[in-house]
C-alpha positions in Angstrom: 15.7 -3.1 -7.8 13.4 -5.8 -6.3 11.2 -5.1 -3.3 12.0 -6.9 -0.1 8.5 -8.1 0.9 7.8 -10.0 4.1 4.2 -10.8 5.1 2.9 -11.9 8.5 1.1 -15.2 8.1 -0.5 -14.9 11.6 -2.0 -11.6 10.6 -3.3 -13.2 7.4 -4.9 -16.0 9.4 -6.5 -13.5 11.9 -7.7 -11.4 9.0 -9.3 -14.5 7.4 -11.1 -15.3 10.7 -12.2 -11.7 11.0 -13.8 -11.8 7.5 -15.7 -14.9 8.4 -17.1 -13.2 11.5 -17.9 -10.1 9.6 -19.7 -12.1 6.9 -21.7 -14.0 9.4 -22.8 -10.7 11.1 -23.3 -8.7 7.9 -25.4 -11.3 6.0 -27.0 -12.6 9.2 -28.4 -10.3 11.9 -27.3 -6.9 10.4 -28.5 -7.1 6.8 -29.5 -10.7 6.2 -33.2 -10.1 5.8 -32.7 -7.3 3.3 -30.0 -9.3 1.4 -32.3 -12.3 1.2 -35.2 -10.2 -0.1 -33.0 -8.7 -2.8 -31.7 -12.1 -3.7 -35.3 -13.4 -4.0 -34.8 -16.0 -1.2 -38.0 -16.6 0.7 -38.0 -15.3 4.3 -37.4 -18.0 6.8 -36.0 -20.5 4.3 -33.1 -22.6 5.5 -30.2 -23.4 3.1 -29.2 -27.0 2.4 -26.4 -28.0 4.8 -24.3 -29.2 1.9 -24.7 -25.9 0.0 -23.9 -24.0 3.2 -20.7 -26.1 3.9 -19.6 -25.6 0.3 -20.2 -21.9 0.5 -18.3 -21.6 3.8 -15.3 -23.5 2.4 -15.2 -21.4 -0.7 -15.5 -18.2 1.3 -12.7 -19.4 3.5 -10.5 -19.9 0.5 -11.5 -16.6 -1.0 -10.9 -14.8 2.2 -7.4 -16.3 2.4 -6.6 -15.3 -1.1 -7.8 -11.8 -0.5 -5.8 -11.4 2.7 -2.7 -13.0 1.1 -2.8 -10.6 -1.9 -3.6 -7.6 0.2 -0.7 -8.4 2.5 1.6 -8.2 -0.6 -0.1 -5.2 -2.1 0.1 -3.2 1.1 3.8 -4.0 1.4 4.6 -3.0 -2.1 3.4 0.6 -1.5 5.8 1.1 1.4 9.0 3.0 0.4 11.1 1.0 2.9 10.3 -2.2 1.0 12.1 -0.6 -2.0 14.8 0.9 0.2 13.6 4.3 -0.9 12.8 6.1 2.4 10.7 5.9 5.5 7.2 4.6 5.6 4.1 6.7 6.5 1.6 5.6 9.0 0.1 2.1 9.1 -3.4 3.6 9.0 -2.5 5.3 5.7 -1.3 2.1 4.1 -4.2 0.1 5.5 -6.8 2.6 4.3 -5.1 3.1 0.9 -4.8 -0.7 0.3 -8.4 -1.4 1.2 -9.9 1.6 -0.6 -8.0 1.3 -3.9 -8.6 -2.5 -4.1 -12.3 -1.9 -3.4 -12.8 1.0 -5.9 -10.6 -0.6 -8.6 -11.6 -4.3 -8.4 -14.7 -4.9 -6.3 -17.0 -2.0 -7.4 -16.5 -2.6 -11.1 -17.4 -6.3 -10.6 -20.5 -5.4 -8.6 -21.5 -2.9 -11.2 -21.5 -5.7 -13.7 -24.1 -7.4 -11.6 -26.4 -4.4 -11.8 -25.6 -4.0 -15.6 -25.8 -7.5 -16.8 -27.5 -9.7 -14.1 -30.4 -7.3 -13.4 -29.3 -7.0 -9.7 -30.9 -4.2 -7.7 -29.0 -1.1 -6.6 -30.0 -2.0 -3.0 -28.2 -5.4 -3.4 -25.3 -3.6 -4.9 -25.2 -1.3 -1.9 -25.4 -4.1 0.6 -22.6 -6.0 -1.1 -20.4 -3.0 -1.9 -20.6 -1.8 1.7 -19.7 -5.2 3.0 -16.7 -5.5 0.7 -15.5 -1.9 1.7 -15.7 -2.8 5.4 -14.2 -6.2 4.9 -11.2 -4.8 2.8 -10.6 -2.0 5.3 -10.7 -4.5 8.2 -8.3 -6.9 6.5 -6.0 -4.1 5.2 -5.8 -2.5 8.7 -5.0 -5.8 10.4 -2.3 -6.4 7.9 -0.9 -2.8 8.0 -0.7 -2.7 11.8 0.5 -6.2 12.4 3.4 -6.5 10.1 
């Protein structure tokens, strides 16, 4: 039996836009100074516009890939996609998709930064919390807007 997966591309695009806003806020006014300190970036320094443009384009692509994959992942967990019963709440699928993706894929990669790149636990915490919030936000948008 194959799953019958349908994703909402408008929800994916809105989720991508939301990740860009969250990233701007998280690494800007909310935790930007702490993040820059942990990264060893001098306070008040301005990034090269070319580097900034490249970073934004790559993050846009990465955010799209994340939302696209999460849309499929969240759908696969629903019994109705497999014609095997009724679905639970959208909140359950949103939280589960975001949480298990974060704990299984993002946290191990971030731990590698602490283990092998000599990154601080504070930087780990800033980034891990961002990815948790980002994944929850994306997964909830996708779960509620099917």
